[in-house]
C-alpha positions, 0 to 999 in steps of 0.5 A, spaced: 642 239 724 643 242 717 649 244 712 650 251 710 654 251 703 656 258 705 659 255 712 667 257 713 668 250 714 672 247 708 669 240 708 662 242 708 663 247 702 667 241 699 661 236 700 656 242 698 660 242 691 660 235 690 653 234 691 651 240 686 656 236 681 653 230 682 646 233 681 648 236 675 651 230 672 645 226 674 641 230 670 646 230 664 646 223 663 639 221 663 636 224 657 629 224 656 626 218 653 624 219 646 617 216 647 612 217 653 606 212 656 599 214 655 593 209 657 599 203 657 602 204 650 608 208 648 606 215 644 611 220 640 612 227 642 606 228 638 601 224 642 601 219 637 601 211 638 607 207 637 607 200 634 612 194 633 613 190 627 613 182 628 618 181 622 623 186 626 628 181 630 629 184 637 636 186 638 638 185 631 639 193 630 635 193 623 628 195 621 625 190 615 620 196 614 623 200 609 621 203 602 613 203 601 612 200 608 616 206 612 611 210 608 605 207 611 609 206 618 613 212 619 619 210 624 620 214 630 626 218 628 632 219 632 636 225 632 644 224 629 646 225 636 641 221 640 644 215 644 642 209 647 640 209 654 637 204 659 632 200 654 632 205 649 637 204 643 638 207 636 638 203 630 641 205 623 636 204 617 637 202 610 637 209 608 642 211 613 637 215 617 636 213 625 630 210 629 629 209 636 628 202 638 625 199 645 628 193 648 631 192 641 624 193 637 624 199 632 618 203 633 613 206 628 607 210 627 601 208 623 600 213 617 592 212 618 592 214 625 589 221 625 589 224 632 592 222 639 589 216 642 588 213 635 590 205 635 587 203 628 594 199 626 594 194 632 593 187 629 594 190 622 596 184 618 597 180 624 604 183 624 603 190 627 602 191 635 601 196 640 608 198 643 608 197 650 613 198 656 
């Protein structure tokens, strides 16, 4: 049996309208994740590897990598209108900018990675790690 949304039956038309509204609402409430997974690690939209910093306390809403540290380890920037969703959250940095965090850990790029797939920051100073889902 199939349901035709153009049916003269009012109940069927209401059911179709409700289904369409539900589909649109579901799409609107699930924005795309700020990073994707490649070869088991998170990468930014540019394909570059993302890292976590052991000195950042998960869930603190803070990044301790500021100033010269953030020059070497640029944060994964979040837009002004970005909002938390699932395991993704947004923190406000000391300079007022916003940064994405995964499971409470802020995410960073490494300035010395040259191309997508580079992972030269993994284990740096024994405090920088690949960001993994």
